[in-house]
N, C-alpha and C positions, 0 to 999 in steps of 0.2 A: 454637482457643477455639470451644465446642461451643455450638449455639443449643439454645433450647427449644423442645422436640417441641409441637405445640400439641396438648391438653387433648384427650381423647378424647369430651368432649362439647362439643366447639368446633364451631357448626354449618359442615360444608364451604362451605355454600351462601355463609353470610356471607365466609366465608373470600376465594370462589373471586370474590365483589361487589368486597369492600377490593382483590384481586389487580386487577381490571381495572380499578379506579378508578387506579392509579395504576401503571398502564400494565405489568402483570405478566400473559402471558398463561395463565389458567385451565387451559387443554388446545388441542392445537393438530393439525393435519389434515396427515400426513404424507405420505398421497393420499386420493385421494378416497373412500375409504370405508372409513376409519379413523381412531378422533380416538384420542389420547391425552390423556389428562390426567395436568398435576403433582402430583405427591405430596404433602400435606399440613405434611411439613416440607421442602418446599425451596420450600410459597410460604412457610412461615414466614423462612426461613433470605434470603428473595433481598428480601423486604419490609425485612427489620433491614438491610442494606445498605442499601436506600433512606431509613435512620433512622424505620421505621415498628413501632410495636412488633406485632407478632400470636401473641404465643409463649399469649396463654391466651384461655377464649370473654371475659372481662373484656376484653380488653384488644384485640380484635377487633374489639368492639361500642362500645368506646369511638373507636377509629380509623378505624372507619367514618363516625362520627356525625362526626367533626372534617372526615373531606376531604369528607363531602357540605356539612358546614356552608361551608366553604372553597373547593366549586367554585361556590356557590350565591350567596355576600356576594364573590365579587372579579367584576368588571367585565369583564376583558379574561384570558385567558390569560399566560402574562408576554414568547410574544415569538409576535409575528405576520407573516403571509406577503399581501405583495403582486406581484402576477404585474406588472408592467409597467403599474402604477401601479393597478392596482382594487382596492376595497372590498374588504381579506379581508371572511368571511361573517359572523365572531365581532362585526362592526359591527353587523350585523341587530338584535343579539339585544340591544344597547343599552338603557337607556331613553330615553324622545322626549325631545330634546331636552339631548343630553350635548352636553358640550364637550370637542370634542380637539384638544388644542395638542403639535404635531410638532418638535422640535430633530434636525434634518437633522446627518448628520456634518461639514459644512460648519460648525456654529453658528448658521445662521438659522433663523426659527422661522417655524412655519406656523401656521394654524387650519382647525378642519375640524370637522364634526359628526356624529351619527349618522347622517348621510344617504350619507357616504362623503368619503373624503381628498380633502384639496386639490390642486388639479389639477398635472401640472408637477411633482413631485416627484422628488426626480434618486434615480438606485441607488444602494443604500447600504444600512446600517445606524441608523435614527434610534429614537432616542428620541418615546416618545409617552406623553402625561397623557391618561385619561380623564377628566373631573368630570362629575357624575349630577345630578338636579337635587336631589336628596334630599340633597346636599353630597357623597356617598362619591365617595373617588377610587382610580386607579388607574393606576401605569407602569407601560409594557410597550416593546418592542423592537418595531423597525417593519424587517421586511428589504423592502425591495423590490427585487426582480431582476429582472432580462429575461423577457419568458416562455421563453425557450429557448434552449440553444447553436446558435450557425452550424454546418452541417454544416463536416467540414473541407476546405481552399480547393478539392483537386479528389479525386477516388478514388486513392490511390496504395499502392506496395509501397513495403515496408523491411526491415530486415534485428532480430531480436530477438538478444539478447546478454547473457552475465552476465557484468557489465565486470571482477571478478576475474580470468577462466578466460584473458580475450583481452591475452597476453602479446607483449610485444614484445621486440623487441631492445635496447628502451632502458628495459625495464621492470626494478623492484626485485624481478620475484620473482612480482610478480601485475598484472592490467591493474591501470590508475591514467587518470589523467581525460588526463592527454598522450594516451595511444592509445583514449580516446574520442571526445578533438577529431580526432585523426588516420583515425578508422572516419571518424565523421562527415564528415569533407570528403573523404575518398576514396567512399565508396558516395555522396552526392550529385553524387561530380561525375561520376568514371566509371561507376558503375551506373545514374541516377538514380534512385535510395532517395530518397524522402519523407519518411523519418523512422527511425530506430535505437530500439528501446527494449530501456532495462536494468532489472536488478533493484534493490529500493530501493539507495539509498545513505546508508540513513540512520546516526549514530553509535550505534556497536556496543557492548555491555557489557564493559569490559574485566576478564581475567580470567587464568587459567593450566589450558587455555587457554581460548581470548575463544569463545564459543559463535560458530560461522563462520555462522550461517542469518544474512540480512539482513534476517527476516521477525520477530527480535525482537530487536528494534534496544532502546538506549539511551535515545534523543528519534529521533522523526522530524520533528522541528521543524529539527537541526542536524543536515549529513550527516559521515561521517565524515572526519578527515582523513588517512587512510592510503588511502587514492584523492588523496593530492595527487602531481603529479609536480612533489618537488622540484627538480632545475634549472628549473623553471618558474616557481620565486617569485625574482622582480625583485632581490631582497637576495641569494640566491644568486651570483651574479658576484661579489662584493664580499666574499664570507664572507674568502677569504683560502687559500692552496692548503696551509698546516700543521694541524696541531693533528690534531682530532678527523675531519673532512672528508679527509683524506689517504690515509685505509684505505678509506672507507663505498664508492668508485665498486667496487674491487675486492672487498668484502663485497658489496654487490649482486648482483655477476655471475656470485656465486656462488649467489645464492640463484634465480636466473633460471635461470643451467645446470643446475642441481639440477633443477627442474622441466621445462624443454626438453631435455636432454640424458640427465637418468638419471635418470626415472624417478620424482622424486620427489611428495609434493602442494604443496599451493600452500599452504604455511607465513603463515598473515596476520601471527600474533605475533611470527615471524622478519622479518618486512618491517619491521612498524611500530617495532621496537626501533631498527632500521637509523634509518629515517626520521625517529622522533622527535627520534636522537640528532642527526643533522645542522637538524632545526629547532630544535635548542637554538642553533644556533651561531648560527644563519641568524636568528634572531632579536637575537643580538645588532648586526645592522647596523645604526646607526641608519634610521630612514625620510627618505627626501626629502620637506621641504616637501609635495610635493601627495597621497604617499603617507599621512603623517599623516592630511591634513585629509581621504581616503578614510576611511582608518581608524577617525577622528572619527565620520565621516555611520555609517557601519555600527557603531558600539555606542551611537548615539542612536537609530539605526531600529530596532534591535533590542530598545533596552530592557532591563526588568527580567527576559525570558524566556534571551536570552544572558545574564546576570549569574549566572541562577539555572543557566543550565546549566552553562558554567565552573567558579564554585563549586561546584559537583558533584563534576564533574572532578577539583579541585584537592583538595578533601575525600577521595574517593577513591580516589587517589594516598596520603596515611596513615592512613586506616583502612576500606579493602577496600570493591570495588563494589558491598557487601550495606549498604544505608543502613541500613535493621530491625536493623543489626550494631551501629549508629555509638552512640556516647553518647549519651543520650536527649538532650540540649540539642539536637541537631547532627543531629537527625531532622527538625526544622521549621526549614522552608526562612525562620523569616519572627524566631525567635527571634534573641537576645540574642545565646546562646550561636554559633549563626552565623554575626552579626554579624562576632564579634569574630572569629570563626577565618578570616571572608575578610578584613578588615582585615590578621590575618595573614600572611594565603597568599595576597595580592595580585598577587605577583609569580606566582603560578601561576595564578592567576587570568586576568592577562592575557595568558600564554600562552595559555590556553586558546581566550581570543576571539579571538587575535591567529590561534589555527591554524582557529577557526569562518573567519571573515574571507578568508584565504588560501583556503580549499577553497571556498567563496561567490564568490570571482570566477573559478578554474578552473572551476568549472559553468558559468560564467554565458562563459564564452569559450569553452565547449565547444558552447553552444547558435550561439553567433556563427559559431562554423565553420561549425555546420551550415546555419545559414539561408543565411549567406557563401554554400555548399557549392548553393545551390539549391533546398535541403531546403522543401516548403511547412510542414510540421511542426517537423521537425527532431526533440530528446531527447525522449524520450519517458523520463519518469521512474514508478517501480514506489512508494505508498504503502504500506506495510503495514498490518495489520489493527487492531492495537494495539501497546504496549511492552513493555518486561522489567519485569516488579515490585521488579526491585532497579537499576533506574534512574533518569536524570536528570530522563526525563519524571513518574516515580510520585512520583519525589519533592518535586519543586516543584510540582505540579496537583494533586497528593494531595485537594482540596479534591471535583474534579471527578470521581475514580477510585471505584467500590466496593470497599469493603477487603472483606477473605475472600469475594471472587468472580474468576471465572475465566472467559473465555470461549473455547466450543468447538463441539460439534453434537449434537445427540440422536442415537443409536441409527437406521441407515438400514442400507439393502441391501448398502450396503459393506463396514458399520462396526456391528458387531450392538451393539456396547459403547460408541459415544458415541466425543465428544474431547473432549480438557480441553487446548487450546492451550495454557495456559500465564501469558494476557495477562490484566490485569486493566481492565475495560472501562470506559468513561464514564458515567459518572451520567445521564442523559436531564433530570432533573432539574434540577438543577445546569445541565448547559447551557442549557437553556431561559430557568433566571434569569436566567444572562451576558449573554445575547443571542447565545448561540455561541461565544464572544469567545475560547477555548483551542481550537479547529477553525475559524472567520476567520483565527488565526495562524496555524496547520497549513500552511493552504491557500494561503495567502498569499506564506508562506516558501519553500512551492514553486516555486510558480509566478515566481518570480525570476528562473529557470533552467530550466521546464519547456515545452518547446512544446505538450506534450500532460503530462495524468497519468493512468497506471493506476490503479485503484483495485482493489486486494486485497476478493475477498469483499463486491462492495459493495452485498450486500443486507445489510451491517449501517448499509446508512443507515437501512432498514426496525426492522428487529429484532435481538436477539441473545442466542444461549442463556448464560446464566449458569448456572456452576458454584460450588455451595459450595467454598470448599476442603476434601479434606479427603473429601468426597465422590467416589463415582462419576459419571461422565459421563449417566448414565441419572439420577441424580437431580438435575437440575437444571429451571429454567424457560425460556421470552421471555420477553424485554425487548420492549417497542416503545419505537422512537426516533421524534419529530415528524417524518417522512420528509417532510413537505412542506416544514420549515426548513430543515432540512440538505442539502434538494438545491436550494432558495432558497440557501443559502449559496454552495452550489458553484458553482451555474451564477452566485452575482455576482461570485465570485472570479476564476473563468475568463473570464468575459467579459473584465473590466477586464484581463488579459494575454492576451488574446487566445489560448487556448490550449482545447486537446480536452481532451475529457474521453473515457474507456475503462474501465468497469466489467468488472472478474470477473465473470460470471454464470454459471457452470460449476455444473454439480451439481442440488441437489433446491432447487427459486427458489416463494417463495410468490404463489399466481395475484395479477398483479396488479403485480405488480415492474416487471419488464421493461416494460411498457404505459406506467404512470409515466415509467421511466427513457428509455423514445423520445419521450415527450410532450415531455421535457426535452431531447433532445439528445443523453443522453447517449448514445455508442454499445455496445453491449454486445460479448462476447467467442462464437466459435463454430472448435472443433476439429473438423478434418474429422472426424474416428473415430467424433463423440461425434452428429454430425448426421443422423441418420437421422428415417423416419416412422412415432417410435412413439406415433401416432395410429392408424396406419393399417399398411401391411402388414409394417412394422418396419426394409422394403427404403433402403439408402443416400437420402439426398434428393438428391436430380441438382440440379445450379447453380442453376436457373431459380426452385428454390422457397427457396432460403436467402435470411434477410432481410439488404437491405441496411445497417442503422445496426450493423454490428459491425467487429471488428476479427478477420479469419478470418487462423489459421493453422492446421497441421498438427500440431503438438504445443507445449508449455510445458515453463519448466524442472522439472514432476515427474510428467513425462509423458516413454515413450520416446523419443528420435531418433526419426526416419522410418527410418532405416537400418533399425536395431532392430526394431518394431517390421513392418516389409516380410517380413524374415527370421524373425523368430518367438524373436529372443534378447533378448527380456524377458521372456519366458516364461523362458528355460534362467537369468536372472539371478537370477529371482525364487525358481526351485528351487536355487538355488547355495547361496539365503541364507537356506530354512528356511522362505519368505512362504507357500507356496502352499496355498490346505485344500483343493484336490482333488488327485488325482492329476496327475501330470506330462504324460499324455498326453490328460487330458478336456482341459486349459488349451492343453495346443499346438493341438488339431482343436477346438477354441473359434479360437482366435485365429486360426488357419490359413482358417477359413473366414470369420472377417470381414474378413478382409483381402483374403479372394478375391473378395468380392464387390462390395467399391470397386472391383478390379484389375478385376474383368468391366464393371462399370460405366465407370471407364474410358476401357476399351477401344471401348467402342462410341460411348464422345464423342468415338473417334477422338482420344483425346488421348495413350492409347498409341503412343508409335511414337518410332524410331531419335531419338538426340540427338547431336551433335556427331558425326558421320561415322558411320557403322557398324559402329564393332569400338567404339562406345558398351554399358558391362554393361547388362545390365539391372535390375542396384540403381537407375543413375543412368536409367536412363529412366524407371525405375517411381518415381525425386524426384521427376524432373520432373513426370509426369503430373500428380502429387496438388498441384503447388504450378502446374501449366497448369488445374488443377478451380479451386483458389484464386481464381485468378484473371479464372475465367470465369461467378463467381459477381457480385452486384452489386455485394459488401459493401465498401464505403467503403474500407478500408484492412484490406492483405494483407502480414502478415507470415511473413518467412522465418527459422526458425530458423540464428542464423549455423553453427552447426556439423555443417547437416545438408549446404551445401555443399561440406564435406570427406567426410563419410558417416562422420560422430560414431557413435559406437556407444552410448556411457557419458551415460544418465543424470547429469542435473548436481546431480538431489535423487532421493532414495526412497525416500516415504513410508513412513512405518511401521517406519523403520532408524535406528538412531544410530551406532552403534559398528559395525557393522558394513557400513557399505559409506560409502564417504566421500563426504560428501554436503557440496556446499559449496566442495569442494577441487581437483576437475579441471579441468584447462588445457584447452581444444579441441582435439581432435585429429581424427588422418584415421579410416580405414579402420579400418587395424592398431593402432591407440590410440599413435600416435605425437604427441606433441602439436604443434602447427601454428603458427607464428606469425604475428601478425598481417601482417607484410611475407609472410610467405609465403601470407595470405589473399588477397591483391591482388594476387599472380601466379597463384592457383589455375588453371587453363583447368574443374576441373569445379565451382567454385564460377561464375567463368563463364559457364556452361553453363547453370545453373541459372536465373541471374538472365536472362541471355539467353532462355530457355524464357519465366518466367514475364511480361517486357518483350513477347515478339511474342505472346499472349493478352491487351494495351493494347489 
């Protein structure tokens, strides 16, 4: 669909005013000395996605008048925030004598006035009704949240791992939740680790093949059953030895051995084919009374959201995973046709609901194992920035997504063409009108089993770059979200769960964002190679100058492992794949100079020394020095990339590639590229020496 271009006579200043009144940013500053204006066409398309017609001068004038009238007549915005019970600023603008009536989450009624809120309001999302002396009345949501999240229980270090890459001798071809529980129990007890961070475990969009990226899920609220340890499902023991189950262990072993012993890539689809066959059989085993009651409770707790998710899964089995190509009546989750289809497919709907329950139980078991092992935080789960446009969430929550838009990034120094991530954004107006209900429900679901939550691209709580479909990323515009409300919901739900929150705030960050996150107790993310004195001489930042409120690491899933960066192999890899934009020697010299500066600092600080004996390789000593440095910073959390413990060279994801590189399909491997199992990791002298180096700096 092609949106109408603004008429040539349309006054750009009126269009800019209209955009700003709806939270669409007419211009932005990628740097302090440069301002970039969004094109009129982009503003028209983005406003259209928000339900605002700006396709002609007359439409702009009418929409501007309507918006101003709406803002004037409405007593309060749709959602208000009270930090610790303090009165929201918007109350001060109410007419004198305005009465406030508050219905709390618990159903209690409280009264207040324009002078302030009643004392002792509990934390939660309440309903507020304001009635002015002239009879005007407005209903709003009132979020009452603690002023900030508490800091992690103590400074600690932990492991970072992509779960699928962590195969054990019990895995069915990829790492699973049984492996996660084992890793957490071992790391907590044997290594003194305080946490284990994993990739997003959200439900994927099924396909042929399935998109392996954990950052383009079908649903962020419900986990993917491919991560289940089938043998740990209680009913598995009673499923019998014959039939389908009889040959599955041997087939699972073949998948596992292909990856571990024969150099095969992780085949998520093959793993799921085996697990689904086993789970179909296991489901036929009757649940005991206690298990049946627990399942009933789960269905009641998850309600409409789970029914929608399971219905989408059942419909996708029949009609394919792209719901935009389903029969028209089924594209609406609330239609009579969908209700009839759900009834006809009730057995499949129950199957997928059952899978969600089993996966939730194993996720919670992994967190219990972590805490039982002495971890102060436990499992850190990862929240992707958005969902796949063809997936379950986009189908079930259509009213909350901006049709015809995709999240991305504007052009910058690293990508002159900008980025389009292919993820539909939430509409900020619909979120506010609902009291942020889908966001609250999402967080509440994740905090059921998370000791901490990492939020990918946490800057998205403040603004997102919207790209109209069919246009290049350069033809986008920033759309603002109510960051105070988004943060209040986050702080509220995390505090209820007793969980830590880590925001991924790497790259270009709008001024004030890091300060706002820090004020509310949300930790940032600091990666060693990026921490330089950018406002001064550009040299590596000494440890005492690092921020304390962060997770400090040497690398991430999108960056080279530490061994590859130290040796320069990451440059050679990009050269082999044709990704370099400058001559190879220039790239090598720059990478070598960058690494050399850091190694010189590590040597001056006395951190670069032999470890594990005089025969310790220089590479191992350098990796240990990097992590000693991280531990010497005031960072509250220090993350050790688990593949760094065995000298892995291969990044798990290489941005800018698709089929040129096996993104998200590599097992953890040693320096020679040989896959390493969980059992071998636990016995690895190299890994133990690295963790000991970290512990000695405690």
